[in-house]
N, C-alpha and C positions, 0 to 999 in steps of 0.2 A: 349675680350676672352669670357666674359659672354653671348656673343650673341652667340658663339659658344657652348657654353654648354650648352645653352638654345636648340639649336635648336637639338644636339645631344639628350638631357633629350626626346624632343617630339618627334623624329624621333624613339626611342625606345620604348616608352610610345607607339604610334600608332603601330607601328611593333608587339609588345606585345598584344593586344586586336583586331586587324585585325584579319580576316581569311584569310589562306592559300590562295597565289596566285601565280599565275605560272609567277613569274620575279623575276626567280633564277638571283643572281648575281646583278640586279637592286638598290637593297637597299643599298649594301655593295660599289658598284661602285659610287653610288650617294653621299655616305658618305664621303667616301674617296674625291674623284672628288672633291666635294663642299668646301672640306678643303684645299686641292690644291689649286682650283682656288681662293679662298678665299686670301690665302697668296701669290698668283702669281698676283697679280693687282686688287683684288678688284672683282673679277668675280665668286662669287661663286656660283650662281646661273648656270650660262654656265658650270660650273665645274660639279655641279652634273648632269646637265644632260647629258653631254659627259660622264662622270662615268657609269651611268644608262646606256647609249647605250653599251658602251665596256663592263661593267659587264656583260650583258645579252649576249653579243655574247662569251663573253670567257665559261659561262656556257652553251649555247647550242654548243659549240666546246665541251668542257668535254663530254656532254651528249652522242653525236654523238660518239666521240672515244668510250665512253662507251659502245654502241650497237654495235661498229663492231668490238669489240675484237672477238676474235676466239675459237669459243666455241669447244669442242672437239664434235668430230661426235658420232652418238649410234653406237652401235656394231648391233644391233637388226635385226634379218634376212638378214645379210651380209652371203654371202657366201665366203668359205676359199679354 
């Protein structure tokens, strides 16, 4: 349990002082995946890697959906 807390504190500390990167979803997914992997057979590193991949995929999917939202068309110069 101490190891998990120490890793979480270290991850939050690194995230707080690091510069922003294009890794949306990766850190959150890695933390969740690491914890799940740890409890599901002591595979925390594998779980963190998989969580990062899944988190990044979901963030990219959300970005694509946000960009594809239909915006109202401008009526400037339109003939009626």
